[in-house]
C-alpha positions in Angstrom: 129.2 147.0 107.6 128.4 144.7 104.7 124.9 144.6 103.3 123.7 141.6 101.2 123.5 142.9 97.7 120.1 141.2 97.2 118.6 143.2 100.0 120.4 146.4 98.9 119.0 145.9 95.4 115.4 145.5 96.8 115.7 148.7 98.8 117.0 150.5 95.7 114.1 149.1 93.7 111.6 150.6 96.2 113.3 154.0 96.0 112.0 154.1 92.5 114.9 154.3 90.1 114.1 152.7 86.7 117.6 151.3 86.5 117.3 149.6 89.9 116.0 146.3 88.4 118.9 146.1 86.0 121.3 146.9 88.7 119.8 144.3 91.0 120.1 141.8 88.2 123.8 142.6 87.6 124.6 142.6 91.3 122.7 139.4 91.9 124.4 137.7 89.0 127.8 138.9 90.3 127.0 137.7 93.8 125.9 134.3 92.4 129.3 133.8 90.8 130.8 133.7 94.3 128.2 131.3 95.5 128.4 127.6 94.8 124.7 127.1 94.2 122.0 128.4 91.9 119.0 130.7 92.8 116.2 132.5 91.1 113.6 135.0 92.2 110.5 136.4 90.6 108.2 138.9 92.4 105.1 140.0 90.6 102.3 142.5 91.3 98.9 141.5 89.9 97.6 145.0 90.8 100.0 146.7 88.4 100.6 143.7 86.2 104.4 144.2 86.5 107.3 142.1 87.7 109.1 143.9 90.5 112.0 141.5 90.5 113.0 138.8 87.9 116.4 137.1 88.5 116.9 133.9 86.6 113.1 133.7 86.3 113.3 131.7 83.0 115.8 129.2 84.2 114.9 125.7 85.1 115.1 124.5 88.7 114.4 121.3 90.6 111.1 122.3 92.2 110.7 119.6 94.9 107.3 119.9 96.5 106.5 123.1 94.6 105.3 120.5 92.1 102.3 120.0 94.3 101.0 123.4 93.2 100.6 122.0 89.7 99.0 118.9 91.1 96.6 121.0 93.1 95.6 123.2 90.2 95.2 120.2 87.9 92.9 118.4 90.4 91.0 121.6 91.2 90.2 122.1 87.5 89.3 118.4 87.0 87.0 117.6 90.0 84.0 119.3 91.5 83.3 118.3 95.1 83.7 114.8 96.6 86.1 111.9 96.1 84.7 108.6 94.8 85.9 106.3 97.6 85.0 103.0 96.0 82.8 101.7 93.2 80.5 98.8 94.1 77.9 96.4 92.7 75.4 95.2 95.3 73.4 92.0 94.7 71.4 89.8 97.0 74.3 87.6 97.9 77.3 89.6 97.0 79.0 93.0 97.3 81.6 93.5 94.6 83.9 96.4 95.1 86.8 98.1 93.2 89.3 100.7 94.1 89.4 104.3 92.8 92.9 105.4 94.1 91.2 107.3 97.0 94.0 108.1 99.4 91.7 109.0 102.4 90.6 105.4 103.3 91.7 104.7 106.9 94.2 107.6 106.6 93.0 109.9 109.4 90.1 111.5 107.5 87.2 111.0 110.0 84.6 112.1 107.4 85.4 109.0 105.3 82.6 106.5 105.9 83.7 103.8 103.4 84.5 101.4 106.2 81.1 101.9 107.8 79.5 101.2 104.5 81.4 97.9 104.0 80.7 96.8 107.6 77.0 97.5 107.2 76.5 95.0 104.3 75.7 91.3 105.1 76.6 90.0 101.6 79.8 88.2 100.8 82.5 90.8 99.8 84.6 90.5 96.6 87.4 92.8 95.6 88.2 93.3 91.9 91.9 92.6 91.2 93.1 95.7 89.3 96.3 97.7 89.2 97.3 101.2 88.2 98.6 101.8 84.7 102.2 102.5 85.7 104.9 101.7 88.3 104.1 101.9 92.0 107.1 104.4 92.2 107.4 107.6 90.2 110.1 108.2 87.6 113.2 109.6 89.2 112.3 108.7 92.8 115.3 107.8 94.9 115.2 104.0 95.1 116.9 103.8 98.6 114.1 105.9 100.2 111.6 103.0 99.8 111.5 102.4 103.6 110.7 106.1 104.6 107.3 107.5 105.3 107.4 110.1 102.6 107.6 107.5 99.8 104.7 105.1 99.9 103.8 103.1 96.8 101.0 104.2 94.6 98.1 101.8 94.0 94.5 101.5 93.1 93.1 100.7 96.5 95.2 102.5 99.2 94.6 101.7 102.8 96.2 103.3 105.9 98.1 105.6 103.5 100.0 102.5 102.5 102.0 102.8 105.7 102.4 100.8 108.9 103.3 102.3 112.2 105.8 100.6 114.5 106.4 101.2 118.2 108.8 99.6 120.6 108.9 100.4 124.3 111.1 98.2 126.5 110.2 94.7 125.4 106.8 95.5 124.0 106.5 95.7 120.2 103.4 96.6 118.2 102.4 97.4 114.7 99.4 99.3 113.4 97.6 97.6 111.8 98.3 94.6 113.9 98.1 92.4 110.8 101.8 93.1 110.3 102.9 92.0 113.8 104.0 88.7 112.3 106.3 90.5 109.9 108.4 92.3 112.5 112.0 91.1 112.8 114.3 92.0 115.7 117.9 92.6 114.6 121.0 93.3 116.6 122.9 95.3 114.0 121.3 96.8 110.9 120.4 100.2 109.4 117.6 98.7 107.3 114.0 99.4 108.2 112.3 97.1 105.7 113.3 94.4 103.2 113.3 95.9 99.8 111.1 93.4 98.0 108.8 92.1 100.8 107.0 93.1 103.9 109.6 92.3 106.5 110.0 95.2 109.0 113.2 95.5 111.1 113.5 96.9 114.6 116.9 97.1 116.4 117.1 95.3 119.7 118.6 98.3 121.5 116.3 101.1 120.3 113.1 102.5 121.5 110.8 103.8 118.7 107.3 105.4 118.8 105.1 105.6 115.7 107.7 105.0 113.1 105.9 105.0 109.8 107.2 102.7 107.1 105.6 102.0 103.6 104.5 98.5 102.9 104.7 96.6 99.7 101.2 96.8 98.1 99.2 94.1 96.3 95.6 93.4 95.6 95.7 90.3 97.8 97.2 92.3 100.7 94.4 94.8 100.3 91.8 92.0 100.5 93.5 90.6 103.6 93.6 93.9 105.3 90.0 94.6 104.5 89.1 91.2 105.9 90.6 92.1 109.2 88.8 95.5 109.2 85.3 94.4 108.4 85.4 91.1 110.2 84.8 88.7 107.3 86.7 87.4 104.4 87.2 89.5 101.3 87.7 87.4 98.3 89.9 88.6 95.4 88.4 88.1 92.0 89.6 88.8 88.4 88.4 91.9 86.6 87.1 90.0 83.6 83.3 90.2 84.0 81.5 93.4 83.3 79.7 94.8 86.3 77.5 97.8 86.6 79.0 99.9 89.4 77.6 102.6 91.6 79.8 105.2 93.3 80.3 105.7 97.0 81.5 109.2 98.0 84.2 109.4 100.7 85.6 112.9 101.5 85.6 116.4 100.1 88.5 117.2 97.7 89.1 120.3 99.8 90.2 118.0 102.7 92.7 116.3 100.5 94.1 119.6 99.0 94.7 121.1 102.5 96.6 118.1 103.8 98.5 117.8 100.6 99.7 121.4 100.6 99.8 122.3 104.3 101.9 119.3 105.5 103.2 118.5 102.0 101.8 115.0 101.8 103.4 113.1 98.9 101.1 110.1 99.0 97.9 112.2 98.6 99.5 114.2 95.7 100.3 111.0 93.8 97.0 109.4 94.4 95.1 112.5 93.3 97.0 112.5 90.0 96.1 108.9 89.5 92.5 109.9 89.9 92.9 112.7 87.4 94.4 110.3 84.9 91.4 108.0 85.2 88.9 111.0 84.9 90.5 112.4 81.8 91.8 109.2 80.0 90.2 106.2 81.8 93.6 105.1 83.1 95.0 105.4 86.6 98.1 107.1 85.4 100.0 110.1 86.7 101.7 110.5 83.3 98.3 110.8 81.5 97.1 113.3 84.1 100.2 115.5 83.5 99.9 115.3 79.7 96.2 116.4 80.0 97.0 119.2 82.3 99.7 120.7 80.2 97.6 120.4 77.0 94.3 121.7 78.4 94.9 123.8 81.5 98.4 125.2 81.1 98.8 125.7 77.3 100.3 129.2 77.7 102.8 128.4 80.5 105.9 130.6 80.0 108.4 127.7 79.9 107.1 124.2 79.3 108.3 122.2 82.3 109.6 118.7 82.6 107.0 117.3 84.9 107.0 113.7 85.8 105.2 113.1 89.1 102.5 114.5 91.4 104.5 115.1 94.6 107.9 116.5 93.5 109.9 113.6 94.9 111.5 113.2 91.5 114.7 115.0 90.6 113.7 114.8 87.0 111.1 117.6 87.5 112.2 121.0 86.1 110.2 124.2 86.5 111.0 127.9 86.3 110.2 130.6 88.8 108.3 132.4 86.0 106.1 129.3 85.5 105.3 129.1 89.2 104.3 132.7 89.3 102.2 132.2 86.2 100.4 129.3 87.9 99.9 131.2 91.2 98.5 134.1 89.2 96.0 131.8 87.4 95.0 130.3 90.7 94.5 133.8 92.3 92.3 134.8 89.3 90.1 131.7 89.4 89.8 130.9 93.1 88.4 133.3 95.8 91.3 134.6 97.8 90.1 133.4 101.2 89.5 129.9 99.9 92.8 129.9 98.0 94.8 130.9 101.1 93.1 128.3 103.2 94.9 125.6 101.2 98.4 127.0 101.9 100.8 126.8 104.9 100.7 130.1 106.7 103.9 131.7 107.8 104.3 131.5 111.6 101.1 129.6 111.9 100.7 126.2 110.1 102.3 123.3 108.3 105.7 123.6 106.8 105.9 127.3 107.6 104.8 127.2 111.2 108.3 128.1 112.5 109.1 130.8 109.9 107.7 134.2 108.9 106.2 134.9 112.4 104.4 138.2 112.5 101.6 139.9 114.4 99.5 139.5 111.2 100.3 136.6 108.9 101.7 137.8 105.6 103.2 134.7 103.8 100.9 132.0 102.3 103.2 129.8 100.4 104.3 126.2 99.5 107.8 125.1 100.3 109.7 122.5 98.4 112.6 120.6 99.9 114.9 117.9 98.7 118.5 117.5 99.9 120.5 120.5 98.6 117.3 122.2 97.2 114.9 124.6 98.9 112.2 126.6 97.2 109.2 128.8 98.3 106.4 130.0 96.1 103.2 131.7 97.0 101.6 135.0 98.1 102.8 137.9 100.2 100.6 140.5 101.7 102.6 143.7 102.4 102.1 145.9 105.5 100.1 148.2 103.3 97.9 145.4 102.2 99.3 144.9 98.7 99.2 141.4 97.3 102.4 140.1 95.7 103.0 136.8 94.0 106.5 135.2 94.2 108.7 132.3 93.6 112.2 132.0 95.2 114.1 128.9 94.2 117.5 127.7 95.6 119.2 124.6 94.0 122.4 122.6 94.5 123.8 124.1 97.6 125.8 121.9 100.0 124.6 121.4 103.6 121.3 122.1 105.2 118.6 124.6 104.2 118.6 126.7 107.4 120.8 129.4 105.9 118.7 129.6 102.8 115.5 129.9 104.8 117.1 132.7 106.9 118.1 134.7 103.8 114.6 134.3 102.3 112.9 135.3 105.5 115.0 138.4 105.8 114.3 139.4 102.2 110.6 138.9 102.4 110.4 140.9 105.6 112.0 143.8 103.8 109.5 143.5 101.0 106.6 143.3 103.6 107.7 146.5 105.3 108.8 148.6 102.3 106.3 147.9 99.5 
């Protein structure tokens, strides 16, 4: 009977031999030579301040959505409580508003009362024409994913998550918001979902769809038009030349954004949060400035300086090591109460991206997954059967095919650690 050398190495480690870790490293490296992909694993015990396993821990991997852990920590260190939904200047005859990159507006957050605030005002409404300080897409994003729900544009005044929802049943076609009904085109044969440079949305004549989400092309004028529909009166776009004294309207708690960003791995929220960080620390709605600030002020002693280019992990330019992820998770555990910290994460067998994995009578995995084609990673916290907290990062890059086999290998390994340690 063959036993996977990784699992055998873990068992040997638990037996207690001082040479087990070295043997595990050698066997893992030997095994990796027969694989056609790259993997790394670090398991750390904060109780003993020792690494139990470190295989390729200082090597760089494409992190995918594990990047969101760095986004979360950056925002958590930067902001206190509530998101600034809009900034406004209210006069007798006018309400002048400007965006703040708040991702929660009309995006399923019931606590957001920004729309109620706008509807309650009798004054004429004017929207400041402003844009973010960088491209609407992140560096290294896949250009041909522009029509898929997971890659909305970034902008300064998001609305509906910068997505429309299309449905077609029999001969009935509808868009949400209905503003876009005029932009739907029926095609006999095409694989396209949207025109690349304009808001023309395609539905095939022979298909039935329900709640297909597609990003729309953003612009300040489009935001003004959509707001006009929502509040029932015209919103006029004006240039940002005159100086106004603005007040702030609070929308949602940052905790609400963090949970959706990490539990369901929401790329849009991650990018918009980093735009807000950029403005908070450097007066520019810029993910790049937020990243620079975080690396210089929050993560100065990171083991291996990453290549970090976006908030969501959509970019294949990102490079992080398993050691750096464990370092970050350790910092988070030391600075955030455990119960609160774990509430932000997907829970194995229970919620989010881990709902169908790591099922157990008592949840023991609280971790963030990261998936791009040919890459799957998982980093977070493991509570063993004895109640011991371990911090880990397991990264798999550049395998061919789907991720199901990688997920099975990881689940088997972590179950052994859960039972034995």
